[in-house]
PDB file of N, CA, C and O in Angstrom:
ATOM      1  N   PHE A   1      41.980 146.726 220.299  1.00  0.00           N
ATOM      2  CA  PHE A   1      41.516 147.576 220.995  1.00  0.00           C
ATOM      3  C   PHE A   1      40.432 148.357 219.596  1.00  0.00           C
ATOM      4  O   PHE A   1      39.354 148.948 219.670  1.00  0.00           O
ATOM      5  N   ALA A   2      41.012 148.133 218.813  1.00  0.00           N
ATOM      6  CA  ALA A   2      39.566 148.549 217.460  1.00  0.00           C
ATOM      7  C   ALA A   2      38.505 147.867 217.885  1.00  0.00           C
ATOM      8  O   ALA A   2      37.443 148.388 218.227  1.00  0.00           O
ATOM      9  N   ARG A   3      38.821 146.327 217.880  1.00  0.00           N
ATOM     10  CA  ARG A   3      37.599 145.496 217.540  1.00  0.00           C
ATOM     11  C   ARG A   3      36.712 145.575 218.922  1.00  0.00           C
ATOM     12  O   ARG A   3      35.486 145.476 218.866  1.00  0.00           O
ATOM     13  N   PHE A   4      37.451 145.770 220.242  1.00  0.00           N
ATOM     14  CA  PHE A   4      36.707 146.469 221.341  1.00  0.00           C
ATOM     15  C   PHE A   4      35.892 147.102 221.345  1.00  0.00           C
ATOM     16  O   PHE A   4      34.771 146.779 221.738  1.00  0.00           O
ATOM     17  N   SER A   5      36.222 148.224 220.897  1.00  0.00           N
ATOM     18  CA  SER A   5      35.703 149.824 220.198  1.00  0.00           C
ATOM     19  C   SER A   5      34.450 149.800 219.646  1.00  0.00           C
ATOM     20  O   SER A   5      33.473 150.409 220.082  1.00  0.00           O
ATOM     21  N   ARG A   6      34.500 148.854 218.365  1.00  0.00           N
ATOM     22  CA  ARG A   6      33.641 148.100 217.986  1.00  0.00           C
ATOM     23  C   ARG A   6      32.428 147.551 218.456  1.00  0.00           C
ATOM     24  O   ARG A   6      31.286 147.795 218.068  1.00  0.00           O
ATOM     25  N   MET A   7      32.891 146.627 219.512  1.00  0.00           N
ATOM     26  CA  MET A   7      31.797 145.721 220.092  1.00  0.00           C
ATOM     27  C   MET A   7      31.015 146.990 221.175  1.00  0.00           C
ATOM     28  O   MET A   7      29.804 146.866 221.355  1.00  0.00           O
ATOM     29  N   ARG A   8      31.590 147.916 221.710  1.00  0.00           N
ATOM     30  CA  ARG A   8      30.936 148.439 222.166  1.00  0.00           C
ATOM     31  C   ARG A   8      30.096 149.367 221.831  1.00  0.00           C
ATOM     32  O   ARG A   8      29.337 149.872 222.659  1.00  0.00           O
ATOM     33  N   GLU A   9      30.126 149.728 220.516  1.00  0.00           N
ATOM     34  CA  GLU A   9      29.270 150.627 219.769  1.00  0.00           C
ATOM     35  C   GLU A   9      28.274 149.306 219.493  1.00  0.00           C
ATOM     36  O   GLU A   9      27.168 149.579 219.959  1.00  0.00           O
ATOM     37  N   ILE A  10      28.284 148.288 219.040  1.00  0.00           N
ATOM     38  CA  ILE A  10      26.833 147.609 218.879  1.00  0.00           C
ATOM     39  C   ILE A  10      26.466 147.318 219.775  1.00  0.00           C
ATOM     40  O   ILE A  10      25.300 146.943 219.648  1.00  0.00           O
ATOM     41  N   ARG A  11      27.028 147.221 221.340  1.00  0.00           N
ATOM     42  CA  ARG A  11      26.595 147.358 222.736  1.00  0.00           C
ATOM     43  C   ARG A  11      25.280 148.159 222.683  1.00  0.00           C
ATOM     44  O   ARG A  11      24.103 147.807 222.764  1.00  0.00           O
ATOM     45  N   LYS A  12      25.967 149.536 222.494  1.00  0.00           N
ATOM     46  CA  LYS A  12      25.526 150.867 222.716  1.00  0.00           C
ATOM     47  C   LYS A  12      24.487 150.671 222.103  1.00  0.00           C
ATOM     48  O   LYS A  12      23.460 150.835 222.762  1.00  0.00           O
ATOM     49  N   THR A  13      24.365 150.333 220.921  1.00  0.00           N
ATOM     50  CA  THR A  13      23.263 150.516 219.914  1.00  0.00           C
ATOM     51  C   THR A  13      21.846 149.652 220.424  1.00  0.00           C
ATOM     52  O   THR A  13      20.687 150.065 220.432  1.00  0.00           O
ATOM     53  N   ILE A  14      22.428 148.168 220.884  1.00  0.00           N
ATOM     54  CA  ILE A  14      21.325 147.558 221.482  1.00  0.00           C
ATOM     55  C   ILE A  14      20.659 147.870 222.686  1.00  0.00           C
ATOM     56  O   ILE A  14      19.443 147.768 222.845  1.00  0.00           O
ATOM     57  N   ALA A  15      21.507 148.270 223.572  1.00  0.00           N
ATOM     58  CA  ALA A  15      21.245 149.313 224.755  1.00  0.00           C
ATOM     59  C   ALA A  15      19.963 150.217 224.535  1.00  0.00           C
ATOM     60  O   ALA A  15      18.831 150.159 225.017  1.00  0.00           O
ATOM     61  N   ARG A  16      20.623 151.160 223.536  1.00  0.00           N
ATOM     62  CA  ARG A  16      19.506 151.898 223.431  1.00  0.00           C
ATOM     63  C   ARG A  16      18.261 151.714 222.592  1.00  0.00           C
ATOM     64  O   ARG A  16      17.161 152.260 222.509  1.00  0.00           O
ATOM     65  N   GLU A  17      18.774 150.909 222.119  1.00  0.00           N
ATOM     66  CA  GLU A  17      16.891 150.072 220.916  1.00  0.00           C
ATOM     67  C   GLU A  17      16.411 149.622 222.047  1.00  0.00           C
ATOM     68  O   GLU A  17      15.241 149.960 222.227  1.00  0.00           O
ATOM     69  N   GLU A  18      17.046 148.750 223.186  1.00  0.00           N
ATOM     70  CA  GLU A  18      16.187 148.258 223.787  1.00  0.00           C
ATOM     71  C   GLU A  18      15.513 148.857 225.216  1.00  0.00           C
ATOM     72  O   GLU A  18      14.651 148.310 225.904  1.00  0.00           O
ATOM     73  N   ALA A  19      16.177 150.147 225.441  1.00  0.00           N
ATOM     74  CA  ALA A  19      16.035 150.988 226.816  1.00  0.00           C
ATOM     75  C   ALA A  19      16.844 150.478 227.900  1.00  0.00           C
ATOM     76  O   ALA A  19      16.504 150.903 229.004  1.00  0.00           O
ATOM     77  N   ILE A  20      17.766 149.728 227.883  1.00  0.00           N
ATOM     78  CA  ILE A  20      18.405 149.067 229.162  1.00  0.00           C
ATOM     79  C   ILE A  20      19.973 149.817 229.282  1.00  0.00           C
ATOM     80  O   ILE A  20      20.427 150.651 228.498  1.00  0.00           O
ATOM     81  N   PRO A  21      20.472 149.397 230.192  1.00  0.00           N
ATOM     82  CA  PRO A  21      21.787 150.022 230.604  1.00  0.00           C
ATOM     83  C   PRO A  21      22.894 149.212 229.570  1.00  0.00           C
ATOM     84  O   PRO A  21      22.548 148.066 229.284  1.00  0.00           O
ATOM     85  N   ALA A  22      23.920 149.591 229.103  1.00  0.00           N
ATOM     86  CA  ALA A  22      24.719 148.658 228.366  1.00  0.00           C
ATOM     87  C   ALA A  22      25.357 148.025 228.532  1.00  0.00           C
ATOM     88  O   ALA A  22      25.986 147.493 227.616  1.00  0.00           O
ATOM     89  N   TYR A  23      25.578 147.680 230.064  1.00  0.00           N
ATOM     90  CA  TYR A  23      26.149 146.526 231.065  1.00  0.00           C
ATOM     91  C   TYR A  23      25.492 145.675 230.657  1.00  0.00           C
ATOM     92  O   TYR A  23      26.052 144.697 230.162  1.00  0.00           O
ATOM     93  N   ALA A  24      23.728 145.762 230.734  1.00  0.00           N
ATOM     94  CA  ALA A  24      23.002 144.370 230.580  1.00  0.00           C
ATOM     95  C   ALA A  24      23.147 143.655 229.382  1.00  0.00           C
ATOM     96  O   ALA A  24      22.881 142.462 229.236  1.00  0.00           O
ATOM     97  N   VAL A  25      23.585 144.436 228.517  1.00  0.00           N
ATOM     98  CA  VAL A  25      23.933 143.777 227.282  1.00  0.00           C
ATOM     99  C   VAL A  25      25.106 142.742 227.484  1.00  0.00           C
ATOM    100  O   VAL A  25      24.910 141.528 227.414  1.00  0.00           O
ATOM    101  N   PHE A  26      26.226 143.253 227.715  1.00  0.00           N
ATOM    102  CA  PHE A  26      27.552 142.704 228.033  1.00  0.00           C
ATOM    103  C   PHE A  26      28.644 143.620 228.699  1.00  0.00           C
ATOM    104  O   PHE A  26      28.932 144.766 228.353  1.00  0.00           O
ATOM    105  N   THR A  27      29.104 143.007 229.556  1.00  0.00           N
ATOM    106  CA  THR A  27      29.549 144.431 230.575  1.00  0.00           C
ATOM    107  C   THR A  27      31.128 144.364 229.776  1.00  0.00           C
ATOM    108  O   THR A  27      31.450 143.473 228.990  1.00  0.00           O
ATOM    109  N   ASP A  28      32.271 145.889 230.316  1.00  0.00           N
ATOM    110  CA  ASP A  28      33.256 145.722 229.509  1.00  0.00           C
ATOM    111  C   ASP A  28      34.446 144.706 229.759  1.00  0.00           C
ATOM    112  O   ASP A  28      35.421 144.698 229.007  1.00  0.00           O
ATOM    113  N   GLU A  29      34.323 143.788 230.918  1.00  0.00           N
ATOM    114  CA  GLU A  29      34.882 142.836 230.866  1.00  0.00           C
ATOM    115  C   GLU A  29      34.756 141.332 230.167  1.00  0.00           C
ATOM    116  O   GLU A  29      35.656 140.549 229.865  1.00  0.00           O
ATOM    117  N   GLU A  30      33.154 141.198 230.001  1.00  0.00           N
ATOM    118  CA  GLU A  30      32.727 140.472 228.757  1.00  0.00           C
ATOM    119  C   GLU A  30      32.996 140.601 227.297  1.00  0.00           C
ATOM    120  O   GLU A  30      33.166 139.691 226.486  1.00  0.00           O
ATOM    121  N   LEU A  31      33.005 141.830 227.109  1.00  0.00           N
ATOM    122  CA  LEU A  31      32.997 142.593 225.631  1.00  0.00           C
ATOM    123  C   LEU A  31      34.628 141.957 225.525  1.00  0.00           C
ATOM    124  O   LEU A  31      34.986 141.149 224.668  1.00  0.00           O
ATOM    125  N   ALA A  32      35.434 142.486 226.521  1.00  0.00           N
ATOM    126  CA  ALA A  32      37.032 142.383 226.459  1.00  0.00           C
ATOM    127  C   ALA A  32      37.311 140.732 226.213  1.00  0.00           C
ATOM    128  O   ALA A  32      38.124 140.429 225.340  1.00  0.00           O
ATOM    129  N   ALA A  33      36.683 139.741 226.929  1.00  0.00           N
ATOM    130  CA  ALA A  33      36.605 138.273 227.003  1.00  0.00           C
ATOM    131  C   ALA A  33      36.590 137.963 225.272  1.00  0.00           C
ATOM    132  O   ALA A  33      37.518 137.398 224.693  1.00  0.00           O
ATOM    133  N   ILE A  34      35.505 138.393 224.690  1.00  0.00           N
ATOM    134  CA  ILE A  34      34.922 138.086 223.764  1.00  0.00           C
ATOM    135  C   ILE A  34      36.307 138.855 222.627  1.00  0.00           C
ATOM    136  O   ILE A  34      37.045 138.090 222.006  1.00  0.00           O
ATOM    137  N   ALA A  35      36.425 139.934 222.545  1.00  0.00           N
ATOM    138  CA  ALA A  35      37.492 140.545 221.917  1.00  0.00           C
ATOM    139  C   ALA A  35      38.765 139.459 221.565  1.00  0.00           C
ATOM    140  O   ALA A  35      39.501 139.471 220.578  1.00  0.00           O
ATOM    141  N   LYS A  36      38.762 138.530 222.708  1.00  0.00           N
ATOM    142  CA  LYS A  36      40.474 138.019 222.746  1.00  0.00           C
ATOM    143  C   LYS A  36      40.062 136.410 222.665  1.00  0.00           C
ATOM    144  O   LYS A  36      40.762 135.454 223.001  1.00  0.00           O
ATOM    145  N   MET A  37      38.930 136.402 222.207  1.00  0.00           N
ATOM    146  CA  MET A  37      38.790 134.799 221.363  1.00  0.00           C
ATOM    147  C   MET A  37      39.314 134.880 220.018  1.00  0.00           C
ATOM    148  O   MET A  37      39.311 135.645 219.053  1.00  0.00           O
ATOM    149  N   GLU A  38      39.826 133.607 220.425  1.00  0.00           N
ATOM    150  CA  GLU A  38      40.263 133.086 218.542  1.00  0.00           C
ATOM    151  C   GLU A  38      39.065 132.836 217.926  1.00  0.00           C
ATOM    152  O   GLU A  38      38.120 132.320 218.523  1.00  0.00           O
ATOM    153  N   PRO A  39      39.030 133.222 216.569  1.00  0.00           N
ATOM    154  CA  PRO A  39      37.986 132.763 215.645  1.00  0.00           C
ATOM    155  C   PRO A  39      38.156 131.281 215.434  1.00  0.00           C
ATOM    156  O   PRO A  39      39.056 130.672 216.012  1.00  0.00           O
ATOM    157  N   PRO A  40      37.409 130.759 214.712  1.00  0.00           N
ATOM    158  CA  PRO A  40      35.917 131.196 214.682  1.00  0.00           C
ATOM    159  C   PRO A  40      35.016 131.333 216.257  1.00  0.00           C
ATOM    160  O   PRO A  40      34.886 130.416 217.067  1.00  0.00           O
ATOM    161  N   LEU A  41      34.658 132.253 216.344  1.00  0.00           N
ATOM    162  CA  LEU A  41      33.956 132.353 217.392  1.00  0.00           C
ATOM    163  C   LEU A  41      32.084 132.018 217.321  1.00  0.00           C
ATOM    164  O   LEU A  41      31.244 132.436 216.524  1.00  0.00           O
ATOM    165  N   THR A  42      31.934 130.969 218.691  1.00  0.00           N
ATOM    166  CA  THR A  42      30.729 130.334 218.410  1.00  0.00           C
ATOM    167  C   THR A  42      29.793 130.568 219.732  1.00  0.00           C
ATOM    168  O   THR A  42      30.174 130.796 220.880  1.00  0.00           O
ATOM    169  N   GLU A  43      28.753 130.473 219.347  1.00  0.00           N
ATOM    170  CA  GLU A  43      27.623 130.559 220.887  1.00  0.00           C
ATOM    171  C   GLU A  43      28.135 129.935 222.061  1.00  0.00           C
ATOM    172  O   GLU A  43      27.964 130.436 223.173  1.00  0.00           O
ATOM    173  N   ALA A  44      29.037 128.381 221.794  1.00  0.00           N
ATOM    174  CA  ALA A  44      29.390 127.416 222.450  1.00  0.00           C
ATOM    175  C   ALA A  44      30.578 128.237 223.595  1.00  0.00           C
ATOM    176  O   ALA A  44      30.728 128.132 224.812  1.00  0.00           O
ATOM    177  N   GLY A  45      31.315 129.099 222.503  1.00  0.00           N
ATOM    178  CA  GLY A  45      32.422 129.791 223.263  1.00  0.00           C
ATOM    179  C   GLY A  45      32.327 130.916 223.942  1.00  0.00           C
ATOM    180  O   GLY A  45      33.147 131.229 224.805  1.00  0.00           O
ATOM    181  N   LEU A  46      31.129 131.764 223.554  1.00  0.00           N
ATOM    182  CA  LEU A  46      30.576 133.119 224.256  1.00  0.00           C
ATOM    183  C   LEU A  46      30.412 132.463 225.687  1.00  0.00           C
ATOM    184  O   LEU A  46      30.966 132.959 226.668  1.00  0.00           O
ATOM    185  N   LYS A  47      29.415 131.020 225.784  1.00  0.00           N
ATOM    186  CA  LYS A  47      28.992 130.274 226.810  1.00  0.00           C
ATOM    187  C   LYS A  47      30.139 130.527 228.176  1.00  0.00           C
ATOM    188  O   LYS A  47      29.864 130.874 229.325  1.00  0.00           O
ATOM    189  N   THR A  48      31.405 130.235 227.609  1.00  0.00           N
ATOM    190  CA  THR A  48      32.544 129.747 228.525  1.00  0.00           C
ATOM    191  C   THR A  48      33.184 130.988 229.538  1.00  0.00           C
ATOM    192  O   THR A  48      33.903 130.913 230.534  1.00  0.00           O
ATOM    193  N   ILE A  49      32.595 132.142 228.826  1.00  0.00           N
ATOM    194  CA  ILE A  49      33.300 133.350 229.547  1.00  0.00           C
ATOM    195  C   ILE A  49      31.981 133.476 230.666  1.00  0.00           C
ATOM    196  O   ILE A  49      30.779 133.271 230.496  1.00  0.00           O
ATOM    197  N   LYS A  50      32.818 133.938 231.977  1.00  0.00           N
ATOM    198  CA  LYS A  50      32.285 134.053 232.839  1.00  0.00           C
ATOM    199  C   LYS A  50      31.083 135.264 232.774  1.00  0.00           C
ATOM    200  O   LYS A  50      31.398 136.356 232.301  1.00  0.00           O
ATOM    201  N   GLY A  51      29.844 135.057 233.212  1.00  0.00           N
ATOM    202  CA  GLY A  51      28.826 136.019 233.403  1.00  0.00           C
ATOM    203  C   GLY A  51      27.992 135.803 232.027  1.00  0.00           C
ATOM    204  O   GLY A  51      26.910 136.388 231.986  1.00  0.00           O
ATOM    205  N   ILE A  52      28.370 135.025 230.886  1.00  0.00           N
ATOM    206  CA  ILE A  52      27.759 134.900 229.784  1.00  0.00           C
ATOM    207  C   ILE A  52      27.111 133.314 230.015  1.00  0.00           C
ATOM    208  O   ILE A  52      27.651 132.228 230.228  1.00  0.00           O
ATOM    209  N   GLY A  53      25.486 133.804 229.841  1.00  0.00           N
ATOM    210  CA  GLY A  53      24.740 132.147 230.118  1.00  0.00           C
ATOM    211  C   GLY A  53      24.076 131.937 228.908  1.00  0.00           C
ATOM    212  O   GLY A  53      24.654 132.595 228.043  1.00  0.00           O
ATOM    213  N   LYS A  54      23.268 131.413 228.518  1.00  0.00           N
ATOM    214  CA  LYS A  54      22.230 130.841 227.792  1.00  0.00           C
ATOM    215  C   LYS A  54      21.402 132.229 227.046  1.00  0.00           C
ATOM    216  O   LYS A  54      21.319 132.712 225.917  1.00  0.00           O
ATOM    217  N   LYS A  55      20.902 132.500 228.328  1.00  0.00           N
ATOM    218  CA  LYS A  55      19.919 133.591 228.031  1.00  0.00           C
ATOM    219  C   LYS A  55      20.644 135.148 227.319  1.00  0.00           C
ATOM    220  O   LYS A  55      20.095 135.892 226.507  1.00  0.00           O
ATOM    221  N   LYS A  56      21.741 135.273 227.812  1.00  0.00           N
ATOM    222  CA  LYS A  56      22.797 136.246 227.049  1.00  0.00           C
ATOM    223  C   LYS A  56      23.016 135.840 225.493  1.00  0.00           C
ATOM    224  O   LYS A  56      22.832 136.648 224.583  1.00  0.00           O
ATOM    225  N   VAL A  57      23.359 134.734 225.324  1.00  0.00           N
ATOM    226  CA  VAL A  57      24.057 134.286 224.008  1.00  0.00           C
ATOM    227  C   VAL A  57      22.759 134.390 223.136  1.00  0.00           C
ATOM    228  O   VAL A  57      22.802 134.953 222.042  1.00  0.00           O
ATOM    229  N   GLU A  58      21.632 133.854 223.618  1.00  0.00           N
ATOM    230  CA  GLU A  58      20.361 133.689 222.573  1.00  0.00           C
ATOM    231  C   GLU A  58      19.857 135.167 222.634  1.00  0.00           C
ATOM    232  O   GLU A  58      19.426 135.547 221.545  1.00  0.00           O
ATOM    233  N   LYS A  59      19.807 136.026 223.560  1.00  0.00           N
ATOM    234  CA  LYS A  59      19.482 137.312 222.836  1.00  0.00           C
ATOM    235  C   LYS A  59      20.508 137.902 222.379  1.00  0.00           C
ATOM    236  O   LYS A  59      20.050 138.411 221.356  1.00  0.00           O
ATOM    237  N   TYR A  60      21.607 138.193 222.429  1.00  0.00           N
ATOM    238  CA  TYR A  60      22.521 139.428 222.298  1.00  0.00           C
ATOM    239  C   TYR A  60      23.861 138.733 221.450  1.00  0.00           C
ATOM    240  O   TYR A  60      24.526 139.605 220.891  1.00  0.00           O
ATOM    241  N   GLY A  61      24.378 137.332 221.251  1.00  0.00           N
ATOM    242  CA  GLY A  61      25.501 136.423 220.748  1.00  0.00           C
ATOM    243  C   GLY A  61      25.324 136.772 219.237  1.00  0.00           C
ATOM    244  O   GLY A  61      26.300 137.118 218.571  1.00  0.00           O
ATOM    245  N   ALA A  62      24.455 136.708 218.865  1.00  0.00           N
ATOM    246  CA  ALA A  62      24.019 136.875 217.406  1.00  0.00           C
ATOM    247  C   ALA A  62      24.447 138.481 216.459  1.00  0.00           C
ATOM    248  O   ALA A  62      24.413 138.497 215.229  1.00  0.00           O
ATOM    249  N   TYR A  63      24.767 139.530 217.161  1.00  0.00           N
ATOM    250  CA  TYR A  63      25.296 140.498 217.157  1.00  0.00           C
ATOM    251  C   TYR A  63      26.525 140.742 217.136  1.00  0.00           C
ATOM    252  O   TYR A  63      26.970 141.742 216.572  1.00  0.00           O
ATOM    253  N   PHE A  64      27.225 139.921 217.711  1.00  0.00           N
ATOM    254  CA  PHE A  64      29.035 139.542 217.809  1.00  0.00           C
ATOM    255  C   PHE A  64      29.513 138.875 217.001  1.00  0.00           C
ATOM    256  O   PHE A  64      30.582 139.051 216.416  1.00  0.00           O
ATOM    257  N   LEU A  65      28.430 137.668 216.840  1.00  0.00           N
ATOM    258  CA  LEU A  65      29.901 136.783 216.242  1.00  0.00           C
ATOM    259  C   LEU A  65      29.540 137.035 215.193  1.00  0.00           C
ATOM    260  O   LEU A  65      28.931 135.975 215.043  1.00  0.00           O
ATOM    261  N   PRO A  66      29.318 137.726 213.967  1.00  0.00           N
ATOM    262  CA  PRO A  66      29.611 138.259 212.804  1.00  0.00           C
ATOM    263  C   PRO A  66      30.614 139.459 212.989  1.00  0.00           C
ATOM    264  O   PRO A  66      31.349 139.683 212.028  1.00  0.00           O
ATOM    265  N   GLU A  67      30.717 140.122 213.911  1.00  0.00           N
ATOM    266  CA  GLU A  67      31.563 141.229 214.132  1.00  0.00           C
ATOM    267  C   GLU A  67      32.918 140.439 214.089  1.00  0.00           C
ATOM    268  O   GLU A  67      33.739 140.576 213.181  1.00  0.00           O
ATOM    269  N   LYS A  68      33.048 139.721 215.005  1.00  0.00           N
ATOM    270  CA  LYS A  68      34.528 138.982 215.587  1.00  0.00           C
ATOM    271  C   LYS A  68      34.967 138.299 214.064  1.00  0.00           C
ATOM    272  O   LYS A  68      36.078 138.417 213.547  1.00  0.00           O
ATOM    273  N   GLN A  69      33.694 137.491 213.443  1.00  0.00           N
ATOM    274  CA  GLN A  69      34.530 136.699 212.598  1.00  0.00           C
ATOM    275  C   GLN A  69      34.709 137.489 210.922  1.00  0.00           C
ATOM    276  O   GLN A  69      35.201 136.944 209.934  1.00  0.00           O
ATOM    277  N   THR A  70      34.197 138.771 210.995  1.00  0.00           N
ATOM    278  CA  THR A  70      34.411 139.397 210.012  1.00  0.00           C
ATOM    279  C   THR A  70      35.650 140.116 210.230  1.00  0.00           C
ATOM    280  O   THR A  70      36.462 140.209 209.309  1.00  0.00           O
ATOM    281  N   ASP A  71      35.874 140.646 211.398  1.00  0.00           N
ATOM    282  CA  ASP A  71      37.505 141.136 211.549  1.00  0.00           C
ATOM    283  C   ASP A  71      38.274 140.574 211.294  1.00  0.00           C
ATOM    284  O   ASP A  71      39.270 140.957 210.680  1.00  0.00           O
ATOM    285  N   GLU A  72      37.993 139.231 211.785  1.00  0.00           N
ATOM    286  CA  GLU A  72      39.726 138.332 211.389  1.00  0.00           C
ATOM    287  C   GLU A  72      39.701 138.092 210.093  1.00  0.00           C
ATOM    288  O   GLU A  72      40.830 137.927 209.631  1.00  0.00           O
ATOM    289  N   THR A  73      38.581 137.986 209.107  1.00  0.00           N
ATOM    290  CA  THR A  73      39.102 137.674 207.916  1.00  0.00           C
ATOM    291  C   THR A  73      39.228 138.876 207.004  1.00  0.00           C
ATOM    292  O   THR A  73      39.566 138.708 205.832  1.00  0.00           O
ATOM    293  N   GLY A  74      38.898 140.428 207.627  1.00  0.00           N
ATOM    294  CA  GLY A  74      38.910 141.253 206.973  1.00  0.00           C
ATOM    295  C   GLY A  74      38.126 141.563 205.786  1.00  0.00           C
ATOM    296  O   GLY A  74      38.558 142.176 204.810  1.00  0.00           O
ATOM    297  N   GLN A  75      36.606 140.970 205.968  1.00  0.00           N
ATOM    298  CA  GLN A  75      35.598 141.334 204.835  1.00  0.00           C
ATOM    299  C   GLN A  75      34.925 142.010 205.612  1.00  0.00           C
ATOM    300  O   GLN A  75      33.912 142.584 205.212  1.00  0.00           O
TER     301      GLN A  75
END
């Protein structure tokens, strides 16, 4: 749950900076699916999640890939 909460904060920051609704970055369901994925998380892995396509991965994926990998390694 802590990982999901951190991802929500990242999403909120992106949404605020781009002046868009948070769900336009990733929905709660999409974030939950990302949080459940085993590392190493990749762009290709993100694209396997329903609702996440090439454009979302290209635009927002990099914000979440380091979060997932850092969380798992404890660094």
